[in-house]
N, C-alpha and C positions, 0 to 999 in steps of 0.2 A: 470548656471541656471539648466542644467540637473542633476547636482549633488545634488542641493538643492532639486529638485523635487523628485528624488529618495529617499533621505534621509528623507524628510518630510512624504513621503508616507509610508515608513517602520516604522516610529515612531508612525504613526496614524492608522496602518493597523488593529490592534486588538481592537481598540476603535471607529472606524468610522463604519457607517452603510454599509451594503452590497451594497445598492443602490448607495451610494457615491463612494465606491471603485470601483464598476463596471463602473461607469461614467468616471473613469480615465483610462479605456482600451478600445481598439478597437479589436474585436475578430471576427473570422469568424465561430467559433465553440463553444467556451465557453460562457455560458450565466448566470451561477449561481455562479461560483467559478473562476473568472478570474485571481485571484492571488494565485490559488491553488498550483502552482509549486514554487512560491516565498515564501510562508509561509511554505511549506514542512510539516513536523510533529512538528514544534516547537511550544511550548506553549507561551501563551501571556507573554511578557516581555523578552523572550530570546534574541530576536533580538535587544532590547534596551540594555540589559546587555552585549550582545556580539555584538557590532555594526559591520554590514557588511563593509567590506573594499572596497572602489571603487578603482580598480587597474588601470582603463584606461578609458577615454572616447574619442571617436573619431567620426568625422563626416563621414557619408557614401555618396555615389553618388547620392541617391534618397532624398537628403536634410533631412535625419534623423540621429539620433545619436545612438550609441551603447555605453552602459555603462557596463563594465566587473566588476562583483561583486563577492567577495569571502566571504563565510559565514563560520565561524568556531568558535572554543572555546578552549582555552588553547593550542594553537598551532596545534590543529587537524582541518583539513579542511573538512567540510561537503560537500560542493559543490562550484564550480566556474561556474557562469552563465552569460549570456550576456542579458541584458535588452534593447529592442528597444524603443527608445523615439522619438516621432514626435510632431509637433506643428500644432495647428489648425489655422483658418484664423485670430483669435484674439491673435495669438501668445501664446496660452495656451497649456502647454505640456500634452501629454498623452502616455500611454504605447501601444505598438502593440504586441499582443499575437503571439509569434513565432510558437507555435503549430498549430494554425489556418492557418497561412501563410504557413508553410511547408506541411500541408495536401492538399493544392491545387494541388500539383503535384502528389498525390497519386491516384491510380486507384480505382474507386468506383463501387461496386456491391451491389445490393439489393436482399435479399433472405427472403422470409417469413417475411417481414416487418422489417427485421434487415438489418442495413447498415454496410457493410464491406468496410474498406479503406485499401488498401495494398501499402506498400512502393514499389517503382519500381522493387526491386530485390526480394521481397517476394513472397513465393509460394502462389497461389490463391486457396483457398479451403473453400467454404462457409459452414463450419461446426459450429454448436453450439448446443450441447446437452443440453436439458432442464431439466436435473434430479433435479436441485436446486428447481425448481418451486414445485415439488411434495414433497421434503424434507421439505421445509419451509411453505407449504400450501399457496402459493402465485400464482398470475397469472404469465405466462411467461414474463419475461422482454424482451424488444426490444431495446436493446443497440446499440450505435455505437461501432463497433469493429474495432480498428486500429491494423493492423498487421505489425510487423517489423521483420526483419531477427535476429538481435542480440542486446544485450544490448547497444553496441556502437551506434547503429541507434537510440536507445531511447534517448541518449544524444543529438545526432545530430538533432533530430527533435524538441527537446526543446531548442537547442542552449546553451547546457551546455557543458563547457570545461572538467569538472572533477566532478565525484561523486565516493565515495569510492568503490562501487560494481565493477567498472572497474578493480580493483586490484584482484578481487576474481576469483577463478577457475571456478565456475559456471558462464556461459555467457548467460544465458536466464532469463527471468523475466518479470514483467509487473506491472501494477498498475490499480486499479479501482477508477474512479472518481464517487463515488455513487450519489452525487447530480446532477451531469451532465449526468448520465446514459451512461457514456463512459467507455469502457474497453481497455486498451492498452497492447497488447501482444507482447513481443519481443522474441518469441519463433518460428517464421516463421510458426505459425499455430494459427488459431483464437480461438480454445477452450483452455482457461487457466482457470481451475477450481478454483484454489487457489484465484484467484481475482474475478472470476465471483461470488463467494459466497458473497462478499462484497455488491454486487448490490442488494442482498436480505436481508442480515442481517442489513443493514442500517435502514430498516423499523422497526426493533425492538429496535433501539437506545440502543444497549448492552454496557455493560463494555467492555473496550479495550481489556482486556485479553480473555473474551470469543468470541469477535469478531475475533480476529486473530487466536485463536486456533481452532476455528470451521472451518476456512478456511483451516488450515493445515489438520485437521482430514479429511475433505471432499475432499481435492485436492492435498494434499501433498505440497512440497515446494522445490524450486530450482532443479526441475527435479527429485527429489527423492520422492518415495511414503512416506506416513505417517508412515507406519510400519518400514522403514529403519531408520527414525529419532528416533522412540521409541526404537529400538534395540540399536542404538547407546548410547542413554541415559541410558538404562538399563546396558549396558556394563560398563558404568563409575559410576554407582549410588553409589558404596561404597565411592566415594571420593566427592559426592555432598551433599550439604545441602539442604534438602527438606522442612524444617519446616517453611520458611518464604515466603509462597505463598501469593500474585502473585509475582513472580520473573520476571525479565527481563534482561536475560543475555544469552550468547551464549556459546555453547561447542566449536564451530569453525565456520569457515565462512559459512559452509553449514547448520548447525543445531542449532536452538534456544532451549535452555532449557524450556523456557516459553511455546514455541509452542508444543514441544513434550509432555510435562506433561499436558498441557491443552487439546491436542488431546486425551490423555488417558482418561481424564475426560468425554470429549464428547463421546468416544467410550463405556465407561462404562455406561454412561447415556442411550445410544441408546441400548446396548445389554443386560444390567443387571438391570437397575435401572428406568424402566418405559417407555423406547423407545422414540419415536419422541416428545412426550409430555414433557418428562423431558428435552430434548435438548432445546426445545423452551422455557421452564422455565428458564433455565440458560441465554438464550439470553435476556429475558424481566425482569431479576431480578433487573436491576438498574445499575448505572454508578459508585457509590462510593465503597471505600474499605469495608465499613460496608456491603453493598448490595452484594458484592463478597462472603464474608465469610458467610453471611445468606443463600445464594444460595447453597454453598456446604453442609451446615447443612441441609437445606431442601431436597435436592436431595439424598445426600450419608449419612446423619446421623452423620457427622464428625465435631468435633470442631477443632480449630487451633492446639491444642496439639495432635490431631490424624493424622495430615497431613503426617507426616514423615512415620509412620508405615503403613497407608493406601496406600500411593504411592509405598513404597518399596515392600509390599505385592503383589500389582498388576503389578509392573514392573518385578518382579522375572521371570515370564513366558516368558519375552522378552530377557533374557540374552544371548541367543544363538547369535553368530556372523553371522549366515547364512543370506546372502542377504544384509548385511550391505554394503552400498556404491553402490548398483546397481541402476543405473538410469532408469527412465521410461519416455515416452513421455507424457509431460503435456497435 
């Protein structure tokens, strides 16, 4: 029955209403996206075409069940997670959100209407700079900030056994749950600008490329400042194809080609092509590929055939290897 419940939920996850999906969960913190971590970043149909594999189901001491689920494609495992299933008085199954359960043991602090939740070993420092509000012309966000020591703690608090970033050299990171107004920082520090940006950009409903690259431009990525990623990309630009934007590939475990080049466009918009108004125009330009190309034409006056020469010309000044690989505190 547990296996059937989990399988049926996954098959209907993208076609059922949010109200129905949330009714299948019990959570102490999530109210709007209770299956956020199950869905991950997978598009509709992915989990049907690549059926998650139930590795094991076992009963726990508190009359609940754990279902260990592996999600992958073509032999590559994206994550292995444990789903907790319980039954109500009418013997109807429902999921228990492990994030909410694990946060019960966290230390809670409130500061200026912001709630900070610290894992037992994390350093307590109620710091949240609000530069983003000025940049995006929005009121200050009042999120819940969950502070963890390391990425391993991120997996622990979600009851994940495995996710690929555990094999990377960089061992800090986090995630923004924009609809829930929650930020998780696995940097042992509450201020994580790369993810904090997403709490603001969600209001613009941007194209995915501008959403992510704006975060990299503003807050860097995986402990490295934006300029470091830009210099690394510039040092390899002679071997890169730049004509097929938006691209979504990585130079290595630390640097995304997409994020570095997108950050370059954000910086140019801010510094040379109209300032904050131009940056906000990119964010509100629409979500389709046609909208993306129209936005670059609108702000920078370039067509698709101009992308390669435009990017190479503006990357040239960053070809120095100075400071590449130097980490900063996020």
